C-alpha positions as CSV (number, residue, x, y, z in Angstrom):
1,M,-3.4,-17.2,47.8
2,V,-3.0,-16.1,44.2
3,D,-5.4,-13.6,42.9
4,P,-7.7,-15.5,40.4
5,R,-7.2,-12.7,37.8
6,A,-3.4,-13.1,37.8
7,H,-3.4,-15.5,34.8
8,E,-5.8,-13.2,32.9
9,N,-3.6,-10.2,33.7
10,I,-0.4,-11.9,32.6
11,N,-2.1,-13.0,29.3
12,T,-3.2,-9.4,28.7
13,L,0.4,-8.2,29.3
14,V,1.8,-10.8,26.9
15,A,-0.8,-9.9,24.2
16,T,0.1,-6.2,24.6
17,F,3.8,-7.1,24.4
18,F,3.3,-8.9,21.1
19,S,0.9,-6.3,19.6
20,A,3.4,-3.5,20.2
21,L,5.8,-5.4,17.9
22,D,3.3,-5.8,15.1
23,N,3.4,-4.0,11.7
24,R,0.6,-5.7,9.9
25,A,-1.9,-3.6,8.0
26,G,0.3,-0.5,8.1
27,T,0.5,-0.6,11.9
28,T,3.5,1.1,13.5
29,P,5.2,-0.6,16.4
30,R,5.1,1.4,19.5
31,L,7.8,1.4,22.1
32,T,5.6,3.3,24.6
33,D,3.2,0.4,24.7
34,L,5.9,-1.6,26.3
35,T,7.6,1.0,28.4
36,N,4.3,2.1,29.9
37,R,3.5,-1.4,31.1
38,F,6.8,-2.6,32.4
39,T,9.0,-1.3,35.3
40,D,12.5,0.0,34.5
41,K,13.8,-3.2,36.1
42,A,11.9,-5.6,34.0
43,T,13.9,-8.0,31.9
44,I,13.2,-10.2,29.0
45,I,15.2,-13.4,28.7
46,R,15.7,-14.9,25.2
47,C,16.3,-18.6,25.5
48,F,18.0,-20.6,22.8
49,D,19.8,-23.8,22.3
50,G,23.0,-23.5,24.4
51,G,22.1,-20.4,26.4
52,A,20.1,-17.4,27.1
53,E,20.4,-13.6,26.7
54,Q,18.9,-11.0,29.1
55,Y,17.6,-7.7,27.9
56,T,15.8,-4.6,29.3
57,V,12.6,-3.9,27.6
58,K,14.2,-1.1,25.6
59,E,17.2,-3.2,24.7
60,F,14.9,-5.9,23.3
61,A,12.4,-3.7,21.6
62,I,14.4,-0.9,19.9
63,P,16.3,-3.0,17.3
64,R,13.1,-4.9,16.5
65,I,11.1,-1.7,16.1
66,K,13.8,-0.4,13.7
67,L,13.4,-3.6,11.6
68,L,9.7,-3.3,11.5
69,T,9.7,0.5,10.6
70,Q,12.5,0.6,8.0
71,G,10.9,-1.9,5.6
72,A,13.1,-4.9,6.4
73,L,10.1,-6.9,7.6
74,L,6.6,-6.4,6.3
75,D,3.3,-7.7,7.7
76,F,5.2,-9.1,10.7
77,Y,3.7,-10.3,13.9
78,E,4.5,-12.8,16.6
79,R,2.2,-14.6,18.9
80,E,2.3,-16.8,22.0
81,I,2.2,-20.5,21.2
82,S,2.3,-21.8,24.8
83,S,2.7,-20.8,28.4
84,S,3.3,-22.2,31.7
85,P,2.6,-19.7,34.4
86,K,4.0,-20.2,37.9
87,Y,2.7,-18.0,40.7
88,S,4.2,-17.1,44.0
89,T,3.1,-14.7,46.7
90,A,5.9,-12.4,45.6
91,L,5.7,-12.0,41.9
92,P,3.9,-13.8,39.1
93,T,6.1,-15.1,36.4
94,A,5.4,-16.9,33.2
95,R,7.3,-18.6,30.5
96,H,5.9,-17.8,27.1
97,L,6.9,-19.3,23.8
């Protein structure tokens, strides 16, 4: 049986992920907000037409944090627009767009 809080926990993790890469109102993106919440083995898969790329959390975040802290992007944020969580007894997974 899936813990009824699993969906809420995943949503909180996704919100934290996006907020760590937000530079609105002078906020500084924070790599530690991501690395403190994911294991070293966590991966991020970026899907696009024709393929997918897999990253570690650091590989994904570091170039984005550089863009957000060096003035290339101002008042930038991302947010989840949809999700389709799938649960198993092993690990919860979710696809977030």
